Every structure is written in structure tokens, then in C-alpha cells.
C-alpha positions in Angstrom: 116.9 63.4 108.2 113.3 64.2 107.4 112.5 63.9 103.7 111.1 67.1 102.0 107.8 66.7 100.2 106.9 69.3 97.6 103.2 70.0 97.5 101.8 71.8 94.5 98.8 73.9 95.6 96.2 74.4 92.9 94.6 77.8 92.7 90.9 77.2 93.4 89.9 80.8 93.1 87.2 81.6 90.6 88.0 83.8 87.6 87.0 87.4 88.7 87.3 88.8 85.2 83.7 88.2 84.1 82.5 90.0 87.3 84.7 93.0 86.6 83.8 93.2 82.9 80.1 92.9 83.6 80.3 95.5 86.4 82.1 97.9 84.1 79.9 97.1 81.1 76.5 97.4 82.6 77.3 100.7 84.4 78.9 102.1 81.3 75.9 101.3 79.2 73.5 102.9 81.7 75.6 106.1 82.0 75.8 106.4 78.3 72.1 105.9 77.7 72.0 109.2 79.7 74.8 110.7 77.7 73.0 109.8 74.4 69.9 111.7 75.7 67.6 108.8 76.5 67.4 109.1 80.3 68.1 111.7 83.0 71.1 111.4 85.4 69.3 109.7 88.3 70.0 107.8 91.5 69.8 104.6 89.4 73.0 105.6 87.5 74.8 106.9 90.6 73.9 103.7 92.7 75.2 101.5 89.9 78.4 103.7 89.8 78.9 103.1 93.5 78.0 99.5 94.0 78.4 97.6 90.7 80.7 99.7 88.6 82.7 100.8 91.7 82.8 98.3 94.5 82.3 95.1 92.4 85.2 96.1 90.2 87.4 96.8 93.2 86.5 93.3 94.6 87.3 91.7 91.2 90.7 93.6 91.1 91.6 92.3 94.5 90.8 88.7 93.5 92.9 89.2 90.4 95.8 90.1 92.7 95.4 86.8 94.5 95.5 85.1 91.1 98.8 87.0 90.3 97.2 88.9 87.4 98.8 92.4 87.5 96.8 93.6 84.4 93.5 92.5 86.0 94.4 94.0 89.3 95.4 97.3 87.8 92.5 97.6 85.4 89.6 96.5 87.6 90.7 98.3 90.7 91.4 101.5 88.8 88.1 101.5 86.9 86.3 100.6 90.1 87.7 103.7 91.7 87.1 105.7 88.5 83.4 105.0 89.0 83.5 105.9 92.7 85.4 109.2 91.9 82.9 110.0 89.1 80.0 109.6 91.5 81.8 111.7 94.0 82.4 114.5 91.4 78.6 114.6 90.9 77.4 114.1 94.5 79.9 116.2 96.6 78.9 119.6 95.1 75.2 118.7 95.7 76.0 118.0 99.4 77.7 121.4 99.6 81.2 119.9 100.2 82.9 121.6 97.3 82.4 123.6 94.1 81.3 121.6 91.0 84.2 120.7 88.7 84.6 123.2 85.8 84.7 122.1 82.2 88.5 122.5 82.3 88.7 120.3 85.3 86.6 117.6 83.6 88.7 117.8 80.5 91.8 117.2 82.6 90.1 114.3 84.5 88.9 112.6 81.4 92.1 113.2 79.5 94.1 111.4 82.2 91.8 108.5 82.2 92.0 108.3 78.4 95.8 108.3 78.5 95.7 105.6 81.2 93.3 103.5 79.1 95.5 103.9 76.0 98.5 102.5 78.0 96.4 99.5 79.2 95.2 99.0 75.6 98.8 98.0 74.7 98.6 95.3 77.3 95.5 93.8 75.7 97.6 93.1 72.5 98.8 90.1 74.4 95.3 89.1 75.4 92.0 88.5 73.5 90.5 90.3 70.6 87.4 91.0 72.7 89.5 92.8 75.4 91.3 94.8 72.6 87.9 96.0 71.4 86.7 96.9 74.9 89.8 99.0 75.6 90.1 100.6 72.1 86.5 101.7 72.3 87.0 103.0 75.8 89.9 105.1 74.6 87.6 106.5 71.9 84.9 107.1 74.4 87.2 109.2 76.7 88.4 111.1 73.6 84.8 112.0 72.7 84.0 113.0 76.2 87.1 115.3 76.4 86.1 116.8 73.0 82.5 117.3 74.2 83.6 119.0 77.4 86.3 121.1 75.7 84.0 122.3 72.9 80.8 122.5 74.9 79.1 120.8 71.9 76.1 118.7 73.1 76.1 116.8 69.8 79.6 115.4 70.6 78.3 114.3 74.1 75.4 112.5 72.5 77.8 110.8 70.0 79.9 109.8 73.0 76.8 108.3 74.5 76.2 106.0 71.5 79.8 105.0 71.4 79.8 104.4 75.1 76.8 102.0 74.7 78.9 100.0 72.2 81.9 100.0 74.6 79.8 98.9 77.6 78.0 96.2 75.5 81.4 94.8 74.3 82.5 94.5 78.0 79.3 92.7 78.9 79.8 90.4 75.9 83.3 89.6 77.0 82.3 89.0 80.6 79.4 86.7 79.7 81.6 84.9 77.3 84.0 84.2 80.2 81.1 82.7 82.2 79.5 80.6 79.5 82.7 79.3 78.0 83.8 78.1 81.4 80.4 76.6 82.3 80.1 74.7 79.1 83.8 73.8 78.8 83.9 75.0 75.2 83.7 78.2 73.2 80.1 79.3 73.3 80.9 83.0 72.6 84.2 83.6 70.9 86.6 86.2 72.2 89.5 85.8 69.8 92.9 84.2 70.2 94.6 84.4 73.6 98.4 84.3 73.7 100.0 81.6 75.7 101.5 82.8 78.9 
């Protein structure tokens, strides 16, 4: 009889969360600098939406699947495709492929993303305080964007821009904390308690 040897395979895959968080954060800050009225909606924002906010987050989500992290897979892949769909909503009408989305359509679109984000927020209650802040501020951002589109009030859109800058900056902070804390092997940037899994 041949003896059976059990081999424990260590996961050597790098943590994709900092990539996903930074991709989300940087793109969110840049879009909301526009929403706050500081810049025009240019190819810079659209390109970031496709390649960093979009594709980089999808890649991060796929790696999270390899690491058996359902929350990370769902969040990063979904928000990656959120950015790709948002760019498509802007670009497709300009290419003559379809009519621009009406205010009512955008209210529905942003409302669904806000509800989805609220559901994911409850998952962060088992994770770090930093992630809780990112998702809570994102729920507020979607709420303000819905309010702005539903009311047609430009002031609400500008307020959403400022709040979105805070949301994006918090995601960047959380992502960079993940990198630096790992590199230095200690807490360089605190993210709050993490529940044991």
C-alpha cells in the first residue's frame, strides 16, 4: 500500500485589495472633481473609468476569487463594471449608438447602485473601520447623485462632488494602508479592527 502524504499548499497570491481600492478611489476622486465643478468631463476621466476604475478593479476581483474572498470578488468586479457601464452611458450616445439616458433613467441606475452598495456595507461590519467608511460614504454619494438628478438641482450635484472626493480619498487611504502595512510588517496607517475569520 502506498502511503498518502498530505501537502498543504500555501496561497502565494498577492493581496489584490489595495489595487482595487486605489483604482476605485483615484477614479472616484477625479470624476467628483468634475462633479464639484473644478474640471470639465474630459477624456482623462473617461480613460480612467475604462482602464483603472474599470479594468483594474475587474482584475482585482478575479484575483479575490482565487483567494476565496467572495466579498472582494463581488465588490471589485461589480464596481469595475460600474465604471465601464458609466463610461458607456456617456460615450455610446456620442457615437450615435443610442439615445442619451434621461434623468429618470439615471435616477434608476444610480438608485440600484446605491441599494447594492448599502447591502455590501452590511458586509463591511465584519471587516475594517476604513472599509466601513468607504462603503458608508459611497452610499451617501449615490444618494446625493440620485437626489441631484431627480431634482435637477446643480447645487446638490456639486455637494455630491465634494462628498465623492472624500469617499474616493478614503478608498485611496485604505488601499495605500494595505500596501504600506504589508511592506513594513506593522501598522503604518491604521484601518481599524479586523474581525477574526
